[in-house]
Backbone as CSV, one residue per row, in Angstrom:
resi,resn,N_x,N_y,N_z,CA_x,CA_y,CA_z,C_x,C_y,C_z
1,UNK,0.643,-1.248,0.073,-0.160,0.427,0.086,0.997,1.080,-0.040
2,UNK,0.802,2.081,-0.961,1.551,3.261,-1.166,0.626,4.591,-0.103
3,UNK,1.375,4.927,0.561,1.459,6.166,1.507,1.525,7.311,0.729
4,UNK,0.664,8.115,0.934,1.166,9.277,0.592,1.268,10.584,1.903
5,UNK,2.163,11.443,1.727,2.689,12.068,3.169,3.153,13.646,2.853
6,UNK,2.422,14.621,3.537,2.828,15.811,3.262,4.016,16.445,4.113
7,UNK,4.999,16.641,3.380,6.210,16.926,4.854,6.330,18.119,5.618
8,UNK,6.904,17.842,6.930,6.192,19.046,7.926,6.780,20.401,7.037
9,UNK,7.824,21.040,6.391,7.888,22.088,5.278,6.607,22.277,5.344
10,UNK,6.060,21.934,4.327,5.264,22.218,3.320,4.005,21.893,3.879
11,UNK,3.508,21.516,5.369,2.548,21.586,6.028,2.781,22.994,6.716
12,UNK,3.532,23.233,7.079,3.921,25.023,7.859,3.663,25.888,6.940
13,UNK,4.340,25.970,6.028,4.279,26.839,4.764,2.653,26.844,4.119
14,UNK,2.113,25.416,4.178,0.651,25.850,3.700,-0.230,24.997,4.467
15,UNK,-0.681,26.283,5.617,-1.528,24.843,6.601,-2.793,24.237,6.235
16,UNK,-2.876,24.989,5.311,-4.668,24.793,5.077,-4.619,23.720,3.987
17,UNK,-3.677,23.208,3.858,-3.565,21.912,2.521,-4.390,20.621,2.585
18,UNK,-5.174,20.707,1.598,-5.797,19.196,2.204,-6.086,18.624,0.627
19,UNK,-5.764,17.278,0.684,-5.227,16.132,-0.901,-6.305,15.193,-0.473
20,UNK,-7.020,14.680,-1.287,-8.296,14.135,-1.986,-7.186,12.854,-2.650
21,UNK,-6.968,11.764,-2.090,-6.430,10.526,-2.719,-7.480,9.666,-3.489
22,UNK,-7.956,9.475,-4.532,-8.668,8.281,-4.954,-8.269,7.242,-5.793
23,UNK,-8.467,6.280,-5.000,-7.345,4.996,-5.594,-8.618,4.244,-6.587
24,UNK,-8.357,3.435,-7.457,-8.508,2.740,-8.374,-7.983,1.455,-8.720
25,UNK,-8.252,0.082,-8.147,-7.844,-0.967,-8.517,-8.190,-1.603,-9.214
26,UNK,-7.751,-2.767,-10.590,-8.529,-2.586,-11.111,-9.562,-2.307,-12.606
27,UNK,-8.702,-1.566,-12.884,-8.766,-0.472,-14.264,-9.364,-1.065,-15.316
28,UNK,-9.936,-1.065,-15.733,-10.633,-1.448,-17.397,-10.600,-0.539,-18.200
29,UNK,-9.335,0.206,-18.733,-9.123,1.477,-19.501,-9.015,0.746,-21.037
30,UNK,-9.627,-0.152,-21.121,-10.140,-0.353,-22.578,-10.977,-0.422,-23.029
31,UNK,-12.163,-0.334,-22.046,-13.793,-0.113,-22.356,-14.002,0.950,-22.449
32,UNK,-15.436,1.286,-22.626,-16.251,2.956,-23.484,-16.714,3.186,-21.891
33,UNK,-16.327,4.629,-21.612,-16.538,5.108,-20.356,-17.578,6.032,-20.364
34,UNK,-18.855,5.747,-21.094,-19.911,6.786,-21.150,-19.658,7.961,-20.492
35,UNK,-20.097,7.788,-19.031,-19.976,9.022,-17.918,-19.526,10.087,-18.168
36,UNK,-17.965,9.419,-18.334,-17.100,10.440,-18.750,-17.259,10.975,-20.108
37,UNK,-17.371,10.511,-21.212,-17.765,11.293,-22.010,-18.658,11.806,-21.988
38,UNK,-19.636,11.675,-21.083,-21.081,12.845,-21.587,-20.568,13.837,-20.424
39,UNK,-19.778,13.703,-19.187,-19.037,14.847,-18.577,-18.316,16.154,-19.686
40,UNK,-17.759,15.000,-20.312,-16.971,16.200,-20.988,-17.959,16.865,-22.138
41,UNK,-18.708,16.194,-22.766,-19.627,16.973,-23.788,-20.567,18.302,-23.040
42,UNK,-20.860,17.821,-21.705,-21.873,18.408,-21.271,-21.229,20.005,-20.718
43,UNK,-20.186,19.914,-19.976,-18.815,20.849,-20.216,-18.419,22.048,-21.297
44,UNK,-18.277,21.304,-22.307,-18.006,21.883,-23.777,-19.563,22.623,-24.144
45,UNK,-20.988,22.005,-23.792,-21.620,22.549,-24.033,-22.027,23.343,-23.417
46,UNK,-21.822,23.586,-22.076,-22.129,24.631,-21.031,-21.215,25.881,-21.409
47,UNK,-19.956,25.953,-22.070,-19.053,26.653,-22.736,-19.422,27.028,-23.508
48,UNK,-19.712,26.639,-24.633,-20.429,27.369,-26.011,-21.413,28.088,-25.816
49,UNK,-22.506,27.454,-24.604,-23.519,28.319,-24.055,-23.595,29.990,-23.447
50,UNK,-22.517,30.010,-22.920,-22.211,30.588,-21.816,-22.616,30.760,-20.651
51,UNK,-23.206,29.282,-20.291,-23.772,29.655,-19.093,-22.621,29.103,-18.083
52,UNK,-21.347,28.927,-18.381,-19.971,28.845,-17.357,-19.152,28.825,-18.079
53,UNK,-17.776,29.015,-17.241,-16.436,29.217,-17.714,-15.585,28.950,-16.591
54,UNK,-14.480,27.866,-17.270,-13.387,27.335,-16.256,-13.144,28.942,-15.193
55,UNK,-12.708,28.394,-14.219,-12.315,29.145,-13.136,-10.613,29.661,-13.950
56,UNK,-10.312,31.090,-13.736,-9.150,31.896,-14.137,-8.322,32.362,-12.861
57,UNK,-7.587,32.961,-12.882,-6.424,33.817,-12.087,-7.033,34.070,-11.327
58,UNK,-7.625,35.215,-11.521,-9.183,36.011,-10.775,-9.807,35.144,-9.879
59,UNK,-9.784,34.302,-10.018,-10.748,33.297,-8.955,-9.982,32.593,-8.101
60,UNK,-10.519,32.663,-6.338,-9.620,32.806,-5.306,-9.109,31.189,-5.388
61,UNK,-9.466,30.401,-6.024,-9.001,28.825,-5.967,-7.691,28.894,-7.116
62,UNK,-7.859,29.612,-8.362,-6.455,29.470,-8.562,-5.708,30.883,-8.205
63,UNK,-5.939,31.807,-7.867,-4.722,32.970,-7.103,-4.247,32.334,-6.164
64,UNK,-4.794,31.643,-5.508,-4.069,30.770,-4.158,-2.891,30.112,-4.519
65,UNK,-2.886,28.830,-5.384,-1.875,28.346,-6.710,-0.628,29.748,-6.802
66,UNK,-1.465,30.897,-7.651,-0.277,31.437,-7.829,0.229,31.969,-7.181
67,UNK,-0.357,32.251,-5.585,0.679,32.669,-4.892,1.569,31.736,-4.129
68,UNK,1.104,30.263,-4.194,1.884,29.679,-3.750,3.207,29.420,-4.873
69,UNK,3.228,29.287,-5.909,4.126,28.568,-7.073,5.136,30.138,-6.830
70,UNK,4.328,31.066,-6.419,5.715,32.412,-6.515,6.523,32.257,-5.020
71,UNK,5.893,31.879,-3.669,6.380,31.401,-2.939,7.779,30.279,-2.942
72,UNK,7.621,29.260,-3.602,8.919,28.904,-3.794,9.575,28.937,-5.223
73,UNK,9.131,30.180,-5.967,10.313,30.390,-6.810,9.715,30.361,-8.107
74,UNK,8.400,30.028,-8.572,8.176,29.628,-9.674,7.267,30.780,-10.591
75,UNK,7.395,31.133,-11.975,6.277,32.674,-12.251,5.325,31.262,-12.708
76,UNK,3.783,31.538,-11.960,2.830,31.106,-12.344,2.459,31.120,-13.938
77,UNK,2.677,32.486,-14.223,2.796,32.686,-15.443,3.066,32.331,-16.604
78,UNK,3.979,31.714,-16.085,4.804,31.104,-17.466,4.873,29.777,-17.296
79,UNK,4.518,29.289,-15.973,4.777,27.797,-15.395,3.298,27.658,-14.737
80,UNK,2.296,27.358,-15.434,0.984,27.568,-14.405,0.651,26.277,-13.610
81,UNK,-0.025,26.518,-12.678,-0.658,25.159,-12.122,-1.502,24.679,-13.032
82,UNK,-1.633,23.413,-13.127,-2.321,22.245,-14.151,-4.005,22.763,-14.071
83,UNK,-4.341,23.177,-13.332,-6.175,23.682,-13.386,-5.941,24.620,-14.186
84,UNK,-5.227,25.684,-13.767,-5.443,26.617,-14.811,-4.860,26.766,-16.188
85,UNK,-3.569,25.890,-16.688,-3.487,26.029,-17.486,-4.695,24.899,-18.535
86,UNK,-4.987,24.057,-18.034,-6.654,23.304,-18.394,-7.459,24.353,-18.643
87,UNK,-7.810,24.834,-17.543,-9.073,26.193,-17.892,-9.061,26.849,-19.024
88,UNK,-7.027,27.481,-19.177,-7.037,28.435,-20.465,-7.304,27.815,-21.712
89,UNK,-6.512,26.376,-21.833,-6.807,25.950,-22.660,-8.111,25.868,-23.316
90,UNK,-8.665,24.897,-22.469,-10.380,24.804,-22.918,-11.285,26.413,-22.957
91,UNK,-10.868,26.975,-22.467,-11.468,28.322,-22.398,-10.997,28.805,-24.363
92,UNK,-9.915,28.758,-24.568,-9.485,28.751,-25.667,-9.884,28.654,-26.823
93,UNK,-9.803,26.972,-26.843,-10.132,26.061,-27.852,-11.499,25.448,-27.679
94,UNK,-12.594,25.745,-26.646,-14.003,25.056,-26.705,-14.244,23.771,-25.984
95,UNK,-13.159,22.935,-26.207,-12.867,21.332,-26.211,-11.871,21.264,-25.513
96,UNK,-12.022,19.917,-24.467,-10.780,19.357,-23.345,-10.653,18.224,-24.108
97,UNK,-9.440,18.181,-24.074,-8.665,16.705,-24.858,-9.218,15.494,-24.063
98,UNK,-8.925,14.777,-25.456,-9.325,13.116,-25.008,-7.822,12.446,-25.066
99,UNK,-7.578,12.012,-23.827,-6.546,11.394,-23.589,-6.554,9.850,-23.476
100,UNK,-7.094,9.452,-22.462,-7.600,7.913,-22.555,-8.919,8.323,-21.334
101,UNK,-9.714,7.365,-21.160,-10.948,7.253,-19.868,-10.314,7.969,-18.468
102,UNK,-9.438,7.107,-18.223,-8.847,7.499,-16.782,-8.842,9.357,-16.686
103,UNK,-7.433,9.417,-17.375,-7.205,10.696,-17.301,-8.403,11.776,-17.440
104,UNK,-9.474,11.466,-18.763,-10.422,12.442,-18.956,-11.411,12.280,-18.126
105,UNK,-11.378,11.402,-17.406,-12.556,11.453,-15.954,-11.688,12.382,-15.032
106,UNK,-10.629,12.743,-14.800,-9.781,13.505,-13.669,-10.089,14.789,-14.237
107,UNK,-9.610,15.552,-15.775,-9.446,16.066,-15.931,-11.278,17.099,-16.044
108,UNK,-11.987,15.997,-16.464,-13.302,16.591,-16.167,-13.527,17.299,-14.829
109,UNK,-13.426,16.424,-14.072,-13.512,16.799,-12.798,-12.694,18.122,-12.083
110,UNK,-11.745,18.380,-12.383,-10.766,19.045,-12.029,-11.099,20.553,-12.451
111,UNK,-11.487,20.662,-14.028,-11.932,22.014,-14.413,-13.155,22.321,-14.492
112,UNK,-14.326,21.661,-13.835,-15.274,21.313,-13.196,-15.439,22.394,-12.243
113,UNK,-14.586,21.752,-11.196,-14.208,22.098,-9.642,-13.001,23.470,-9.349
114,UNK,-12.419,23.481,-10.700,-11.645,24.387,-9.576,-10.058,24.043,-9.565
115,UNK,-10.024,22.743,-9.213,-8.959,21.675,-8.541,-8.063,21.341,-8.886
116,UNK,-6.967,21.690,-8.902,-5.593,20.979,-9.600,-6.105,19.494,-9.344
117,UNK,-5.774,18.180,-10.523,-5.941,16.871,-10.409,-4.675,16.106,-11.044
118,UNK,-4.650,15.158,-10.804,-3.186,14.290,-11.286,-3.726,12.597,-11.212
119,UNK,-2.588,12.275,-11.678,-2.693,10.974,-11.349,-1.627,10.046,-11.390
120,UNK,-0.895,8.865,-10.871,0.001,7.933,-10.698,-0.178,6.691,-10.807
121,UNK,0.021,6.035,-11.804,0.186,4.343,-12.141,1.083,3.725,-10.845
122,UNK,0.280,2.896,-9.728,0.782,3.227,-8.513,1.695,1.503,-8.779
123,UNK,1.452,1.032,-10.189,2.517,-0.389,-10.328,3.888,0.032,-10.998
124,UNK,4.349,1.517,-11.316,5.315,2.078,-11.239,5.869,2.853,-10.176
125,UNK,5.215,3.040,-9.136,5.837,3.535,-8.033,6.385,2.967,-7.298
126,UNK,7.478,3.345,-6.516,8.485,2.367,-5.274,8.539,3.181,-4.204
127,UNK,7.939,2.528,-3.336,7.627,2.931,-1.308,6.364,4.279,-1.558
128,UNK,6.732,4.914,-0.750,5.646,5.909,-0.546,5.963,7.270,-1.568
129,UNK,5.331,8.073,-1.450,5.104,9.319,-2.124,5.063,10.510,-0.915
130,UNK,5.878,11.278,-1.462,5.821,12.257,-0.094,6.201,13.733,-0.967
131,UNK,5.257,14.644,-0.255,4.815,16.199,-1.167,5.740,16.917,-0.406
132,UNK,6.952,17.132,-0.943,7.934,18.327,-0.407,8.697,18.862,-1.042
133,UNK,9.229,19.941,-0.330,10.186,20.880,-1.061,11.424,19.875,-1.767
134,UNK,11.869,20.212,-2.762,13.208,19.717,-3.888,14.426,19.769,-2.902
135,UNK,15.530,19.190,-3.111,16.995,19.657,-2.788,17.608,20.360,-3.826
136,UNK,17.301,19.996,-4.876,18.105,20.078,-6.038,19.031,18.780,-6.569
137,UNK,18.925,17.716,-5.804,19.408,16.714,-6.663,18.703,15.661,-7.456
138,UNK,17.549,15.936,-7.162,16.546,15.224,-7.364,16.054,15.217,-9.240
139,UNK,16.158,13.945,-10.071,16.042,14.112,-11.043,14.250,13.534,-12.077
140,UNK,13.938,14.601,-12.970,12.028,14.448,-13.261,12.617,13.866,-15.042
141,UNK,11.822,13.185,-15.199,11.643,12.991,-16.788,10.233,13.817,-17.176
142,UNK,9.640,14.681,-17.278,8.736,15.073,-17.965,8.006,13.933,-18.835
143,UNK,6.305,13.933,-18.657,5.696,13.281,-19.582,5.381,13.281,-21.055
144,UNK,5.642,12.501,-21.593,5.937,12.830,-22.740,7.449,13.010,-23.715
145,UNK,8.097,13.119,-22.829,9.920,13.290,-23.119,10.631,12.243,-22.555
146,UNK,10.634,10.581,-22.883,11.546,9.900,-21.880,12.852,10.329,-22.058
147,UNK,13.460,10.856,-22.844,15.146,11.573,-22.674,15.646,12.131,-22.110
148,UNK,14.440,13.059,-21.766,14.657,14.462,-20.596,15.033,13.900,-19.511
149,UNK,16.042,14.608,-18.851,15.863,14.548,-17.495,16.167,16.090,-16.656
150,UNK,15.234,16.284,-16.054,15.789,17.635,-15.148,15.666,17.624,-13.618
151,UNK,16.327,18.911,-13.501,16.134,18.964,-11.772,15.933,19.657,-10.979
152,UNK,14.667,19.503,-10.570,14.176,20.552,-9.712,14.206,20.965,-8.900
153,UNK,14.697,22.470,-9.328,15.186,23.722,-8.188,14.862,23.815,-6.815
154,UNK,16.355,23.619,-6.153,15.914,23.576,-4.232,14.578,24.587,-3.723
155,UNK,13.994,24.129,-2.647,12.724,24.592,-2.562,11.603,24.275,-2.998
156,UNK,11.599,24.358,-4.724,10.313,23.629,-5.355,9.128,22.358,-4.759
157,UNK,8.253,22.743,-5.042,7.489,21.831,-4.131,7.033,20.363,-5.286
158,UNK,7.346,19.281,-4.977,7.348,18.267,-5.470,6.681,17.233,-5.016
159,UNK,6.243,16.177,-6.120,5.750,15.035,-4.772,6.925,14.021,-5.907
160,UNK,7.081,12.901,-4.740,8.390,12.207,-5.272,8.308,10.507,-4.485
161,UNK,8.950,10.086,-4.695,8.700,8.666,-4.483,10.349,8.420,-4.553
162,UNK,10.874,7.313,-3.558,12.706,7.121,-3.443,13.237,7.050,-4.983
163,UNK,12.674,6.664,-5.909,13.161,6.509,-7.344,13.131,7.796,-7.843
164,UNK,12.119,8.785,-7.480,12.329,9.778,-8.697,11.322,10.849,-7.716
165,UNK,11.384,12.029,-9.586,10.426,12.846,-8.639,9.253,12.806,-9.789
166,UNK,7.555,13.132,-9.430,6.758,12.072,-10.070,6.192,13.810,-10.579
167,UNK,6.227,14.812,-10.028,5.531,15.854,-10.164,6.319,17.410,-9.836
168,UNK,6.548,18.170,-10.598,7.616,19.454,-10.680,6.512,20.713,-10.495
169,UNK,6.872,21.466,-9.413,6.146,22.825,-9.091,4.740,22.633,-8.912
170,UNK,5.213,21.090,-7.436,3.633,21.142,-7.110,2.935,20.372,-8.163
171,UNK,2.079,20.721,-9.249,1.344,20.041,-9.931,0.862,20.522,-11.126
172,UNK,2.563,21.379,-11.613,2.359,21.477,-12.672,2.327,20.541,-14.086
173,UNK,3.389,19.639,-13.817,3.604,18.582,-14.600,4.210,17.537,-14.169
174,UNK,3.333,15.886,-14.794,3.502,15.134,-13.986,4.838,14.231,-14.751
175,UNK,5.208,13.018,-14.071,6.712,12.310,-14.522,5.999,11.161,-15.996
176,UNK,6.776,11.072,-16.806,6.888,10.227,-17.724,6.386,8.453,-17.362
177,UNK,7.459,8.603,-15.955,7.360,6.908,-15.628,6.090,6.747,-15.386
178,UNK,5.272,7.432,-14.298,3.744,7.033,-13.695,2.990,7.657,-14.640
179,UNK,2.799,8.031,-15.503,1.853,7.881,-16.319,0.617,7.208,-16.052
180,UNK,-0.510,7.755,-16.597,-1.188,6.751,-16.845,-2.005,6.301,-18.227
181,UNK,-2.351,5.422,-18.675,-2.770,5.201,-19.951,-3.743,3.990,-19.822
182,UNK,-4.331,3.336,-21.001,-5.114,2.517,-21.364,-5.052,1.021,-20.140
183,UNK,-3.653,1.261,-20.077,-2.970,-0.079,-19.857,-3.229,0.065,-18.252
184,UNK,-3.179,1.313,-18.035,-3.290,1.376,-16.075,-4.435,0.557,-15.535
185,UNK,-3.664,-0.158,-14.213,-4.856,-1.051,-13.838,-4.821,-0.177,-12.033
186,UNK,-3.835,0.152,-11.982,-4.187,0.164,-10.302,-3.670,1.986,-10.160
187,UNK,-4.295,2.690,-9.930,-4.131,4.067,-10.093,-4.767,5.126,-8.644
188,UNK,-3.531,6.079,-8.356,-3.726,6.781,-7.322,-4.300,8.262,-8.460
189,UNK,-5.433,9.050,-7.992,-5.631,10.415,-8.154,-5.756,10.880,-7.412
190,UNK,-4.979,12.421,-7.113,-5.510,13.484,-6.604,-5.622,14.500,-6.793
191,UNK,-6.672,15.017,-5.786,-6.890,16.885,-6.221,-6.855,17.186,-4.644
192,UNK,-6.363,18.862,-5.078,-5.667,19.394,-4.164,-6.457,21.065,-3.948
193,UNK,-6.351,21.298,-2.528,-6.759,22.736,-2.000,-6.062,23.177,-1.673
194,UNK,-5.882,24.475,-1.369,-5.001,25.314,-0.645,-5.309,25.670,0.731
195,UNK,-7.191,25.940,0.837,-7.647,26.282,1.303,-8.902,25.204,1.764
196,UNK,-8.483,24.206,2.369,-9.612,23.563,3.428,-10.644,24.422,3.826
197,UNK,-10.028,24.960,4.830,-11.278,25.570,5.123,-12.637,26.313,5.092
198,UNK,-11.999,26.923,3.454,-13.353,27.663,2.298,-13.248,26.666,1.712
199,UNK,-12.729,25.588,1.156,-13.001,24.750,0.029,-13.192,23.255,0.510
200,UNK,-12.947,22.743,1.593,-13.007,21.562,1.843,-14.107,20.421,1.758
201,UNK,-15.685,21.244,1.063,-16.510,20.518,0.700,-16.208,20.210,-0.731
202,UNK,-16.025,21.482,-1.580,-15.678,21.370,-2.585,-14.991,20.042,-2.998
203,UNK,-13.616,20.094,-2.407,-12.674,18.713,-2.750,-13.669,17.544,-2.048
204,UNK,-14.539,17.428,-1.462,-15.029,16.143,-0.850,-15.824,15.951,-2.363
205,UNK,-16.592,17.045,-3.059,-18.088,16.715,-4.136,-17.021,15.992,-5.103
206,UNK,-15.862,16.803,-5.522,-15.429,16.534,-6.389,-14.224,15.317,-6.752
207,UNK,-13.990,15.004,-5.366,-13.807,13.545,-4.706,-14.304,12.201,-5.233
208,UNK,-16.054,12.340,-4.732,-16.522,11.495,-4.999,-17.379,11.821,-6.578
209,UNK,-17.152,12.678,-7.241,-17.778,12.808,-8.484,-16.457,11.954,-9.083
210,UNK,-15.144,12.186,-9.053,-14.370,11.201,-9.599,-14.279,9.748,-9.485
211,UNK,-14.834,9.332,-8.122,-14.947,7.989,-7.955,-16.089,7.467,-8.281
212,UNK,-17.183,8.424,-8.698,-18.330,7.515,-9.677,-18.343,7.578,-10.673
213,UNK,-17.438,8.367,-11.332,-17.076,8.174,-12.945,-15.572,6.935,-12.799
214,UNK,-15.033,6.837,-12.005,-14.060,5.596,-11.902,-14.829,4.290,-11.505
215,UNK,-15.789,3.856,-10.869,-16.261,2.610,-10.186,-16.875,1.919,-11.273
216,UNK,-17.725,2.391,-11.988,-18.179,1.402,-13.062,-17.096,0.894,-14.060
217,UNK,-16.322,1.309,-13.804,-14.697,0.486,-14.714,-13.674,-0.201,-13.761
218,UNK,-14.118,-0.375,-12.569,-12.853,-0.641,-11.267,-13.442,-1.762,-10.927
219,UNK,-12.432,-2.661,-10.344,-12.340,-3.896,-9.323,-13.005,-2.918,-7.940
220,UNK,-12.310,-2.109,-7.484,-12.483,-1.339,-6.287,-12.028,-0.037,-6.512
221,UNK,-12.587,1.238,-5.796,-12.199,2.276,-5.304,-12.604,2.671,-3.821
222,UNK,-11.459,3.873,-3.366,-11.661,4.069,-2.451,-10.973,5.932,-2.242
223,UNK,-11.421,6.284,-1.254,-10.825,8.030,-1.298,-10.434,7.980,0.399
224,UNK,-9.367,8.883,0.105,-8.787,9.086,1.623,-7.912,10.386,1.631
225,UNK,-8.274,11.166,2.784,-7.968,12.748,2.844,-6.583,12.959,3.461
226,UNK,-5.736,13.575,3.134,-4.406,13.822,3.819,-4.351,15.494,4.094
């Protein structure tokens, strides 16, 4: 069982952080996921109708992440939090990407609720996962760039297991090693807020919504909060 742990330095700097971890085992990524397809289509229709828009950097949920990024030395307008980047792309293009059902599910939930989301193939994880400041010695290979090796800057918040970095800039980009594909059968999905006092109810709603999209295509699902 992989544990997720928030390092004391992160908890001290961002004391109202809460993360929902939605795990799914026995995922069947090659079958049709009609509820996920419908969720994407409904969001696209609402955007087209003008009845809804994704949260942008003027929204407190996104603004909080920009402030956090700046605190550890990342320019959030150049390297954007995942939910901000996804929302901007969606608002510009009018469509959400179709990658695979599991990824499409967390993208739909992320943009709907204005919360960063990501996922890790747990079969590629070694040991536990820590959310912690980088020390500068770690190595990161970005998603889609298997030949690239980067070194996060000291103090940058990362997700990491003993083998290496799983995300850079907290939630800007995921690693290639633990990417989720149609073949992934044991996956941990994360949803994050920096203001649990204000948005804890939203985090819970989003986690249960994601679990609902996964459950028909998994042997078992669970939600835990850290």
